[in-house]
C-alpha positions as a Python dict, from the first residue, in 0.01 Angstrom:
ca = {
    (1, 'M'): (0, 0, 0),
    (2, 'L'): (-255, -269, 83),
    (3, 'Q'): (-286, -356, -285),
    (4, 'H'): (92, -399, -312),
    (5, 'W'): (93, -627, -8),
    (6, 'R'): (-190, -840, -146),
    (7, 'E'): (-6, -875, -476),
    (8, 'G'): (330, -940, -308),
    (9, 'V'): (491, -648, -489),
    (10, 'I'): (805, -488, -350),
    (11, 'V'): (766, -110, -360),
    (12, 'Y'): (1076, 105, -377),
    (13, 'R'): (1017, 475, -335),
    (14, 'R'): (1352, 612, -437),
    (15, 'D'): (1297, 975, -341),
    (16, 'L'): (1004, 1088, -130),
    (17, 'E'): (1070, 1448, -230),
    (18, 'R'): (922, 1355, -567),
    (19, 'E'): (541, 1347, -582),
    (20, 'E'): (523, 1025, -789),
    (21, 'Y'): (679, 829, -500),
    (22, 'R'): (437, 971, -242),
    (23, 'K'): (110, 932, -434),
    (24, 'D'): (-15, 610, -265),
    (25, 'L'): (121, 677, 84),
    (26, 'P'): (-130, 752, 361),
    (27, 'D'): (-182, 1125, 407),
    (28, 'N'): (-20, 1129, 751),
    (29, 'Y'): (283, 917, 658),
    (30, 'M'): (523, 1204, 603),
    (31, 'A'): (381, 1390, 903),
    (32, 'Q'): (475, 1092, 1121),
    (33, 'A'): (836, 1128, 1013),
    (34, 'E'): (835, 1501, 1072),
    (35, 'A'): (685, 1451, 1420),
    (36, 'K'): (981, 1228, 1503),
    (37, 'D'): (1226, 1482, 1360),
    (38, 'E'): (1316, 1233, 1089),
    (39, 'V'): (1352, 1311, 724),
    (40, 'W'): (1274, 1004, 518),
    (41, 'R'): (1386, 1041, 163),
    (42, 'C'): (1376, 678, 56),
    (43, 'L'): (1138, 397, 144),
    (44, 'L'): (1144, 25, 66),
    (45, 'N'): (836, -187, 140),
    (46, 'V'): (887, -562, 117),
    (47, 'P'): (565, -764, 163),
    (48, 'N'): (556, -1104, 329),
    (49, 'D'): (293, -1341, 469),
    (50, 'S'): (283, -1154, 801),
    (51, 'G'): (280, -796, 677),
    (52, 'V'): (532, -558, 529),
    (53, 'F'): (899, -523, 616),
    (54, 'T'): (989, -157, 570),
    (55, 'L'): (1330, 3, 536),
    (56, 'R'): (1372, 381, 543),
    (57, 'S'): (1664, 604, 465),
    (58, 'T'): (1739, 970, 498),
    (59, 'K'): (1918, 951, 163),
    (60, 'P'): (1747, 925, -177),
    (61, 'N'): (1816, 614, -387),
    (62, 'A'): (1969, 448, -81),
    (63, 'F'): (1906, 85, -175),
    (64, 'S'): (2076, -116, -446),
    (65, 'S'): (1927, -420, -617),
    (66, 'E'): (2145, -634, -386),
    (67, 'D'): (2003, -448, -84),
    (68, 'I'): (1650, -514, -210),
    (69, 'A'): (1722, -884, -262),
    (70, 'F'): (1873, -905, 87),
    (71, 'A'): (1574, -719, 233),
    (72, 'K'): (1345, -974, 65),
    (73, 'Q'): (1538, -1259, 229),
    (74, 'I'): (1521, -1087, 568),
    (75, 'S'): (1150, -1021, 519),
    (76, 'D'): (1083, -1388, 442),
    (77, 'I'): (1284, -1499, 746),
    (78, 'L'): (1097, -1253, 969),
    (79, 'A'): (763, -1378, 835),
    (80, 'I'): (859, -1736, 927),
    (81, 'G'): (962, -1619, 1274),
    (82, 'I'): (638, -1426, 1322),
    (83, 'S'): (439, -1726, 1205),
    (84, 'R'): (621, -1952, 1450),
    (85, 'L'): (567, -1699, 1728),
    (86, 'N'): (194, -1689, 1647),
    (87, 'D'): (183, -2069, 1647),
    (88, 'F'): (366, -2078, 1981),
    (89, 'E'): (126, -1824, 2132),
    (90, 'A'): (-171, -2026, 2003),
    (91, 'L'): (-23, -2341, 2161),
    (92, 'E'): (31, -2161, 2491),
    (93, 'K'): (-330, -2044, 2483),
    (94, 'E'): (-451, -2398, 2409),
    (95, 'I'): (-238, -2538, 2692),
    (96, 'D'): (-380, -2278, 2933),
    (97, 'E'): (-735, -2360, 2823),
    (98, 'R'): (-672, -2732, 2869),
    (99, 'K'): (-523, -2673, 3215),
    (100, 'R'): (-830, -2472, 3315),
    (101, 'A'): (-1056, -2747, 3177),
    (102, 'E'): (-860, -3011, 3370),
    (103, 'E'): (-881, -2802, 3689),
    (104, 'T'): (-1256, -2760, 3639),
    (105, 'T'): (-1295, -3133, 3574),
    (106, 'E'): (-1092, -3212, 3886),
    (107, 'K'): (-1296, -2971, 4100),
    (108, 'T'): (-1618, -3117, 3960),
    (109, 'S'): (-1494, -3469, 4034),
    (110, 'V'): (-1405, -3375, 4392),
    (111, 'M'): (-1745, -3211, 4440),
    (112, 'H'): (-1914, -3521, 4296),
    (113, 'Q'): (-1720, -3747, 4533),
    (114, 'K'): (-1819, -3530, 4831),
    (115, 'M'): (-2182, -3536, 4720),
    (116, 'V'): (-2174, -3916, 4690),
    (117, 'Q'): (-2018, -3941, 5037),
    (118, 'Q'): (-2281, -3706, 5179),
    (119, 'Q'): (-2556, -3912, 5021),
    (120, 'A'): (-2407, -4229, 5171),
    (121, 'V'): (-2396, -4065, 5516),
    (122, 'A'): (-2755, -3942, 5474),
    (123, 'L'): (-2862, -4296, 5378),
    (124, 'R'): (-2689, -4443, 5687),
    (125, 'I'): (-2853, -4183, 5910),
    (126, 'S'): (-3191, -4258, 5753),
    (127, 'Q'): (-3138, -4631, 5805),
    (128, 'A'): (-3032, -4571, 6167),
    (129, 'V'): (-3342, -4358, 6230),
    (130, 'Q'): (-3561, -4629, 6077),
    (131, 'A'): (-3394, -4891, 6297),
    (132, 'I'): (-3452, -4678, 6605),
    (133, 'D'): (-3817, -4632, 6503),
    (134, 'Q'): (-3855, -5009, 6463),
    (135, 'V'): (-3697, -5072, 6803),
    (136, 'S'): (-3932, -4814, 6957),
    (137, 'E'): (-4232, -4983, 6793),
    (138, 'F'): (-4110, -5320, 6920),
    (139, 'K'): (-4086, -5190, 7279),
    (140, 'D'): (-4438, -5053, 7259),
    (141, 'I'): (-4579, -5398, 7178),
}
């Protein structure tokens, strides 16, 4: 199935009761259907840029050439939608990352401003202590 997707080949398995249509399916594929109490007799895999659009039927030979062409159009439209959704999710992630970076920058800026203010206060206190020391020295003379 992966090979068909890579090559962009539509695979129409007309009747899954026939071995030739099941030969490249994963071993558990039919078991999945049985576990869901479904009987898949026909399978249409239509590859696109995002994956594979799959149609199943309980009837053999269920899809006409018009159905296959329509499924291809639907598959292409879905691939565009999935691509746009992925792009949108990537943009949302980038926006969130930028917001976090801006918040971090803002917090850092606020912390820097507080540190500068504290240094200015410490300098004033130091200058005041020095002035008091000088006054004390002057009185001692």
